[in-house]
C-alpha positions as CSV (number, residue, x, y, z in Angstrom):
1,M,-82.0,-226.7,230.9
2,I,-84.8,-226.9,233.6
3,S,-86.0,-223.6,235.5
4,S,-87.7,-224.8,238.7
5,V,-87.1,-226.9,241.5
6,L,-89.3,-227.8,244.2
7,P,-88.5,-227.1,247.7
8,G,-88.2,-231.2,248.6
9,A,-85.6,-231.7,245.8
10,G,-82.3,-231.2,248.2
11,F,-82.8,-227.9,248.8
12,R,-80.8,-226.9,252.2
13,Y,-83.5,-225.1,254.4
14,A,-80.9,-225.3,257.5
15,R,-78.9,-222.6,256.0
16,F,-82.2,-220.1,255.3
17,G,-83.5,-219.8,258.8
18,E,-87.2,-218.2,259.3
19,A,-86.9,-216.5,255.5
20,A,-86.8,-219.8,254.1
21,Q,-89.7,-221.0,255.7
22,A,-91.5,-218.1,254.3
23,L,-91.1,-218.8,250.6
24,D,-94.7,-220.3,249.5
25,G,-93.8,-223.4,246.6
26,V,-91.5,-222.7,244.0
27,L,-87.7,-222.1,243.5
28,V,-86.5,-221.1,240.5
29,S,-83.3,-221.9,238.9
30,V,-81.6,-218.2,237.3
31,A,-79.0,-220.7,235.0
32,G,-82.3,-222.5,233.8
33,L,-84.3,-219.4,232.9
34,S,-81.2,-218.1,230.4
35,G,-82.0,-218.6,227.0
36,R,-85.8,-219.7,227.7
37,P,-88.7,-217.9,226.2
38,V,-90.5,-214.8,226.6
39,R,-94.0,-215.1,226.0
40,A,-97.3,-212.6,225.8
41,H,-100.2,-213.1,227.3
42,D,-101.7,-214.6,224.4
43,G,-99.0,-217.1,224.1
44,S,-96.8,-216.1,221.2
45,L,-93.1,-215.6,221.7
46,V,-91.8,-212.1,222.2
47,G,-88.3,-212.7,222.8
48,R,-85.5,-214.7,225.0
49,L,-84.4,-214.3,228.6
50,S,-81.0,-213.1,229.0
51,D,-80.6,-211.9,232.6
52,V,-82.3,-211.8,235.9
53,V,-81.7,-208.2,237.3
54,V,-81.8,-207.8,241.4
55,R,-81.8,-204.9,243.5
56,A,-78.8,-204.4,245.5
57,E,-80.8,-204.3,249.1
58,G,-81.7,-206.6,251.8
59,A,-80.6,-210.0,252.9
60,H,-82.6,-211.6,249.9
61,P,-82.2,-209.1,247.0
62,R,-85.7,-208.4,245.3
63,V,-85.8,-209.1,241.2
64,A,-86.2,-205.5,240.0
65,G,-86.9,-206.8,235.8
66,F,-85.3,-209.1,233.6
67,V,-83.2,-208.5,230.3
68,V,-84.7,-209.9,227.0
69,R,-83.3,-210.3,223.8
70,I,-85.2,-209.5,221.2
71,G,-83.6,-209.6,217.7
72,A,-80.2,-207.5,218.2
73,R,-81.7,-205.7,220.9
74,A,-81.4,-205.6,224.8
75,C,-84.7,-204.6,226.5
76,W,-85.9,-204.1,229.9
77,L,-88.9,-205.7,231.1
78,H,-90.3,-204.7,234.6
79,A,-91.2,-207.5,236.9
80,E,-94.2,-206.0,237.4
81,D,-95.5,-206.6,233.7
82,V,-94.5,-210.4,234.3
83,A,-97.4,-212.8,235.0
84,G,-95.0,-215.7,235.8
85,V,-92.1,-217.1,236.1
86,E,-92.3,-220.8,235.5
87,Q,-91.5,-224.0,233.8
88,G,-88.5,-222.8,232.0
89,R,-90.3,-219.3,230.6
90,I,-91.4,-216.0,231.2
91,Q,-95.1,-215.1,230.8
92,L,-96.0,-211.4,230.5
93,A,-99.1,-210.0,231.7
94,K,-100.5,-208.2,229.2
95,S,-100.2,-208.7,225.5
96,R,-98.4,-205.1,224.7
97,F,-95.7,-203.6,226.6
98,D,-93.6,-200.7,226.1
99,L,-89.9,-202.1,224.7
100,V,-86.9,-200.0,226.6
101,D,-83.2,-200.7,226.0
102,V,-81.6,-201.9,229.2
103,Q,-79.6,-198.8,231.0
104,R,-77.9,-200.6,233.9
105,R,-78.6,-198.5,236.9
106,S,-76.8,-198.3,240.2
107,G,-77.9,-201.0,242.9
108,E,-78.5,-203.6,240.2
109,I,-77.3,-206.6,239.7
110,L,-77.3,-208.9,236.5
111,L,-77.2,-212.6,238.1
112,V,-76.3,-214.4,235.1
113,A,-73.6,-211.8,234.1
114,D,-72.0,-210.6,237.6
115,V,-72.6,-213.5,239.6
116,I,-73.3,-217.1,238.0
117,D,-69.4,-219.0,237.5
118,H,-68.1,-216.2,239.7
119,Q,-66.4,-216.7,243.1
120,L,-68.0,-215.8,246.5
121,V,-66.9,-216.0,250.3
122,D,-69.2,-218.0,252.1
123,V,-68.9,-216.1,255.5
124,S,-70.8,-218.6,257.7
125,G,-68.4,-221.6,256.1
126,L,-65.0,-219.5,256.4
127,R,-64.5,-220.9,252.4
128,V,-64.4,-219.5,248.9
129,V,-66.8,-220.9,246.8
130,R,-68.0,-220.6,243.1
131,A,-71.5,-219.9,242.3
132,S,-72.9,-222.8,239.8
133,D,-76.3,-221.2,239.8
134,L,-78.7,-218.9,241.5
135,Y,-82.3,-219.9,242.9
136,L,-85.5,-217.3,243.2
137,G,-88.1,-217.8,245.4
138,R,-91.4,-216.1,245.4
139,T,-92.3,-214.1,248.8
140,A,-95.3,-212.1,249.8
141,G,-96.2,-211.6,245.5
142,E,-92.7,-211.0,244.9
143,W,-89.4,-212.9,243.5
144,H,-86.2,-212.5,246.0
145,L,-83.1,-214.3,245.4
146,V,-82.6,-216.9,248.0
147,G,-80.1,-219.3,247.5
148,V,-76.7,-219.8,245.9
149,D,-75.5,-223.2,244.7
150,V,-71.8,-224.1,245.2
151,S,-71.8,-227.9,244.0
152,W,-69.9,-228.8,240.7
153,R,-72.9,-231.4,240.2
154,T,-74.9,-228.3,239.2
155,F,-71.9,-226.8,237.7
156,L,-71.7,-230.1,235.4
157,R,-75.5,-230.2,234.6
158,R,-75.2,-226.4,232.8
159,A,-71.4,-227.7,230.9
160,M,-72.2,-230.8,229.5
161,P,-74.6,-231.3,227.1
162,G,-78.4,-233.3,227.9
163,R,-82.1,-232.9,227.4
164,P,-83.3,-229.4,227.7
165,S,-86.0,-231.0,230.2
166,R,-83.7,-232.4,232.9
167,T,-84.7,-230.8,236.4
168,P,-81.8,-229.6,238.3
169,T,-81.0,-230.6,241.6
170,P,-79.3,-228.2,244.0
171,G,-76.1,-230.5,245.5
172,Q,-75.0,-227.5,248.2
173,V,-77.2,-224.5,248.3
174,L,-76.4,-221.8,250.6
175,D,-78.7,-218.9,251.9
176,W,-77.5,-215.8,249.6
177,A,-78.0,-213.7,253.1
178,G,-74.7,-215.6,254.4
179,V,-72.7,-215.0,251.5
180,H,-70.8,-212.2,249.4
181,S,-70.7,-211.3,245.9
182,L,-67.3,-210.8,244.6
183,A,-68.7,-209.9,241.1
184,V,-70.2,-206.6,241.8
185,S,-69.6,-204.2,239.1
186,E,-67.6,-200.4,240.3
187,G,-69.6,-198.5,242.1
188,S,-72.6,-200.2,242.4
189,F,-74.3,-200.8,245.8
190,R,-73.3,-204.0,247.6
191,L,-75.6,-207.0,247.2
192,N,-75.5,-207.9,251.0
193,R,-74.8,-206.8,254.0
194,T,-71.0,-208.0,254.0
195,Q,-69.5,-205.7,256.3
196,E,-71.4,-207.7,259.0
197,G,-70.3,-210.7,258.0
198,L,-67.0,-209.8,257.5
199,R,-66.7,-208.4,260.7
200,L,-66.8,-211.7,262.4
201,L,-64.2,-213.5,260.6
202,N,-60.7,-213.1,262.8
203,P,-57.6,-211.9,260.6
204,G,-56.5,-215.1,260.1
205,E,-59.5,-216.5,258.9
206,L,-59.9,-213.4,256.2
207,A,-56.4,-214.1,254.9
208,D,-56.8,-217.9,254.7
209,L,-60.1,-216.4,252.2
210,L,-57.4,-214.4,250.6
211,D,-55.4,-216.9,249.8
212,D,-58.0,-218.6,248.1
213,L,-59.2,-215.8,245.5
214,G,-57.7,-214.7,242.6
215,R,-56.1,-211.3,242.2
216,S,-59.3,-209.1,241.4
217,E,-61.5,-210.7,243.8
218,R,-59.2,-210.1,246.6
219,R,-59.1,-206.5,245.7
220,E,-63.0,-206.5,246.0
221,L,-62.9,-208.0,249.3
222,L,-59.9,-206.4,250.8
223,Q,-62.3,-202.9,249.9
224,H,-65.0,-204.3,252.1
225,L,-63.1,-204.3,255.1
226,D,-62.9,-201.6,257.4
227,L,-59.3,-200.2,257.7
228,D,-58.4,-201.6,261.4
229,S,-59.8,-205.1,260.2
230,A,-57.9,-204.9,256.9
231,A,-54.7,-203.9,258.4
232,D,-54.7,-207.1,260.9
233,T,-55.6,-208.9,257.5
234,L,-52.4,-207.9,256.1
235,E,-50.3,-208.6,259.0
236,V,-50.7,-212.3,259.0
237,L,-50.2,-212.1,255.2
238,D,-47.0,-213.3,253.9
239,D,-44.9,-210.2,252.7
240,D,-45.3,-210.9,248.6
241,D,-49.3,-210.9,249.3
242,A,-49.6,-208.1,251.6
243,V,-47.1,-206.4,249.2
244,A,-49.5,-207.5,245.8
245,L,-52.5,-206.3,248.2
246,L,-51.4,-202.8,248.7
247,R,-50.4,-202.2,245.3
248,D,-53.9,-203.2,243.8
249,G,-55.3,-200.2,245.9
250,T,-54.6,-196.4,245.4
251,P,-51.8,-195.2,247.7
252,E,-54.0,-193.4,249.8
253,R,-56.3,-196.5,250.5
254,A,-52.8,-198.3,251.1
255,A,-51.5,-195.4,253.8
256,A,-54.3,-195.4,255.7
257,I,-54.4,-199.1,255.9
258,L,-50.3,-199.0,256.7
259,A,-51.4,-196.1,259.4
260,R,-53.1,-198.3,262.0
261,M,-50.6,-201.6,261.4
262,E,-48.3,-202.0,263.9
263,L,-44.8,-199.9,262.9
264,D,-42.7,-203.0,262.2
265,E,-45.3,-204.7,260.1
266,A,-46.0,-201.3,258.2
267,V,-42.3,-201.2,257.6
268,D,-41.5,-204.6,256.5
269,A,-44.5,-204.1,253.7
270,L,-43.1,-200.4,252.5
271,R,-39.7,-202.6,252.1
272,D,-41.0,-205.0,249.6
273,L,-42.3,-202.2,247.4
274,D,-40.6,-200.3,244.9
275,M,-39.1,-197.0,245.8
276,D,-41.5,-194.9,243.6
277,E,-44.3,-196.9,245.1
278,R,-43.1,-196.7,248.5
279,E,-42.6,-192.6,247.9
280,Q,-46.4,-192.4,246.7
281,I,-48.2,-194.0,249.6
282,L,-45.6,-192.2,252.2
283,A,-47.0,-188.7,250.4
284,S,-50.3,-189.9,251.6
285,M,-49.3,-190.3,255.2
286,D,-50.7,-188.6,258.1
287,T,-47.3,-187.1,259.4
288,A,-48.4,-188.6,263.1
289,V,-47.2,-191.6,261.5
290,L,-45.0,-190.5,258.8
291,G,-42.0,-189.6,261.2
292,G,-41.9,-193.2,262.7
293,L,-42.2,-194.8,259.4
294,R,-39.5,-193.3,257.9
295,S,-37.2,-193.7,260.7
296,L,-37.2,-197.0,260.8
297,L,-37.0,-197.5,257.1
298,S,-33.7,-195.6,257.5
299,Y,-32.1,-198.7,259.6
300,D,-30.7,-201.5,257.4
301,E,-33.4,-204.4,257.4
302,D,-31.1,-207.2,258.3
303,T,-30.0,-205.3,261.4
304,A,-31.7,-205.5,265.1
305,A,-33.3,-202.0,264.2
306,G,-34.4,-202.9,261.3
307,I,-36.8,-205.6,262.2
308,M,-37.7,-204.6,265.9
309,T,-41.1,-203.4,267.1
310,S,-40.5,-199.9,267.9
311,D,-43.6,-199.5,270.1
312,L,-42.5,-199.2,274.1
313,I,-43.8,-198.2,277.2
314,T,-41.9,-196.3,279.3
315,V,-41.9,-194.9,282.9
316,P,-39.2,-193.0,284.5
317,V,-37.3,-194.7,287.5
318,D,-39.2,-192.6,289.9
319,A,-42.3,-193.5,289.1
320,T,-44.8,-195.7,290.9
321,V,-46.5,-199.2,290.5
322,K,-49.7,-197.0,289.7
323,D,-48.1,-194.9,287.3
324,A,-47.0,-198.2,285.2
325,I,-50.2,-199.8,285.6
326,T,-51.8,-196.3,284.2
327,E,-49.5,-196.7,281.2
328,I,-50.1,-200.4,280.4
329,T,-53.9,-199.3,280.4
330,A,-53.3,-197.1,278.0
331,A,-51.7,-199.3,275.8
332,R,-54.2,-201.7,275.7
333,D,-54.8,-201.6,272.0
334,R,-50.9,-202.3,271.3
335,P,-50.9,-206.1,272.3
336,D,-47.2,-206.3,271.5
337,Q,-46.6,-203.9,274.5
338,V,-49.0,-204.7,277.3
339,G,-46.4,-207.2,278.6
340,F,-43.8,-205.0,279.9
341,V,-42.9,-201.7,281.2
342,V,-39.0,-200.1,280.4
343,V,-38.0,-198.2,283.2
344,I,-35.7,-195.4,282.0
345,D,-33.4,-193.1,283.7
346,S,-32.7,-189.2,283.6
347,H,-30.7,-190.1,280.8
348,G,-32.9,-191.9,279.1
349,W,-31.3,-195.1,279.7
350,A,-33.1,-198.6,280.3
351,V,-32.6,-199.5,284.1
352,G,-34.6,-202.1,284.1
353,E,-37.9,-203.9,282.6
354,I,-41.1,-204.7,284.6
355,S,-43.8,-207.1,283.5
356,A,-47.5,-206.9,283.7
357,A,-47.5,-210.0,286.0
358,Q,-44.6,-208.7,288.6
359,L,-47.2,-205.9,289.1
360,L,-50.3,-208.0,290.8
361,G,-50.7,-207.7,294.2
362,V,-48.0,-204.8,294.8
363,R,-49.0,-201.6,296.4
364,A,-50.1,-198.9,294.1
365,E,-47.6,-196.7,295.8
366,E,-44.5,-198.9,296.1
367,P,-41.5,-197.4,293.6
368,I,-41.0,-199.0,290.6
369,S,-37.2,-199.6,291.1
370,A,-38.1,-201.5,293.9
371,L,-38.9,-204.5,291.7
372,I,-35.8,-204.3,289.6
373,S,-33.9,-207.3,289.9
374,A,-31.8,-207.1,287.1
375,A,-30.7,-205.1,284.0
376,P,-32.9,-206.0,280.5
377,G,-31.2,-207.8,278.1
378,T,-30.2,-205.3,275.3
379,I,-28.3,-205.4,271.5
380,P,-27.2,-202.7,269.4
381,A,-29.5,-201.1,266.6
382,D,-26.9,-201.9,263.9
383,A,-26.3,-205.7,265.3
384,G,-26.5,-208.2,262.3
385,M,-28.8,-211.0,262.1
386,A,-26.7,-213.5,263.5
387,E,-26.1,-211.8,266.5
388,V,-29.5,-211.2,266.9
389,I,-30.4,-214.8,266.7
390,E,-27.7,-216.0,269.5
391,A,-28.3,-213.1,271.7
392,V,-32.1,-214.3,271.6
393,A,-31.0,-217.5,272.5
394,D,-28.7,-216.8,275.0
395,H,-31.0,-214.2,276.6
396,R,-34.3,-216.3,276.6
397,G,-36.0,-213.8,278.5
398,S,-38.8,-211.3,277.5
399,G,-36.9,-210.0,274.3
400,L,-33.9,-208.1,273.6
401,L,-34.1,-203.8,274.2
402,V,-32.7,-202.1,271.0
403,L,-30.3,-199.5,271.8
404,D,-29.3,-196.6,269.5
405,D,-25.7,-194.9,269.5
406,A,-26.6,-192.7,272.6
407,G,-27.5,-195.9,274.5
408,T,-31.5,-194.8,274.3
409,P,-33.8,-198.0,274.2
410,I,-35.7,-197.5,270.7
411,G,-37.3,-200.8,270.5
412,R,-37.1,-204.3,270.9
413,I,-36.6,-207.6,269.6
414,L,-39.7,-210.0,270.1
415,A,-40.0,-214.0,269.8
416,D,-42.1,-213.4,266.4
417,D,-39.3,-210.8,265.3
418,V,-36.8,-213.8,265.3
419,I,-39.4,-216.4,263.8
420,D,-39.9,-213.8,260.5
421,I,-35.7,-214.0,260.1
422,L,-35.9,-217.5,260.3
423,T,-38.7,-217.9,258.2
424,R,-36.8,-215.5,255.7
425,E,-33.9,-217.9,255.7
426,H,-35.6,-220.9,255.0
427,D,-37.5,-218.9,251.6
428,R,-34.0,-218.0,250.4
429,R,-32.8,-221.7,249.6
430,W,-33.4,-223.2,246.9
431,P,-36.6,-225.6,246.7
432,W,-34.0,-228.5,246.6
433,Q,-32.1,-227.5,249.5
434,R,-35.8,-227.4,251.7
435,E,-37.0,-230.4,250.1
436,I,-33.9,-232.0,252.0
437,G,-33.7,-229.7,254.9
438,G,-30.3,-228.2,253.7
């Protein structure tokens, strides 16, 4: 294996920006260094390099030291005790040094053991990649992790036998600052600014990344997301994947994520869990959310109430347009609800439904009742799926208000709820039925 690559040998500086321009000379292949000789100042063989250790800080982590195999021992070599890293070997700065057994410390990452041949998330490219090799660059007298080679050509170069003197040519090399490692050991500091990169992705993009990952990597990526991003992402995952991710975390983490999801989406996820798993999560729930979840869970999932969106914006029949606009503004973080206001009478019964568009250009003092032109479409809470689908098809309006036994609106059937029903029915068919459209 060869350890060094000159900058002109295919390295894609376009992905590096100013940091790459500051690199002064040689880029060193980490995979190429593995197993290479470590020599004393006089040239005598001391041992062979086993791994490269970086400090997990900054966009391009600094090399803190090396793991050297000397006989049966794995010894620690400080970066400052190394005079040169080149031509497939490590040259020590002095002939004698103290050998210290390796003790892994928090914030240190072993590049060969932890990163090479493991999955990474290329945040800028929105894809999951595998590290075929890593590259070190020397900046201001210190070595830093600067790039990751994700090409199959590099992987095959390492995997297949050949002459050790072959020079590796990077195929697809990404800036390390733009990727996130999923192979960091438990409790260690993260290698790079994961949160900043992942925060730029929308829930659909994050869901696509999760689809490409194995179970442990999914769990690792989900742990990096803030709770709101995790909740949004779980809402767009299919039921099996969402449930698997909830099971992989602690009940406390699952409860915190579910508390930030839309109630109907959270209920769907909880229904797919075993009873014991569900109760463990519910026991960790904040009481403000718990009541709504238990109420929805009490309904049969194959009824209107079982699939409804329970969050409604309501105003009394004697409210003004200004009152309705105030309620809509307060609900701007509830995207499923900001389009409509349910008008209720003194008994709590729905007498009308006003869209946000109907409020445009209307005087603020105008009574909301003056805008009601027809009774809203409604359906009983215990209506079955066939009745729900038929009613939505017949109504073709903003959705159906779901009424409890007392006639009080408790939720709304939205278009996406019906799509979920149809998708679920499709999935219940045998594969050969789906193939022929039966």
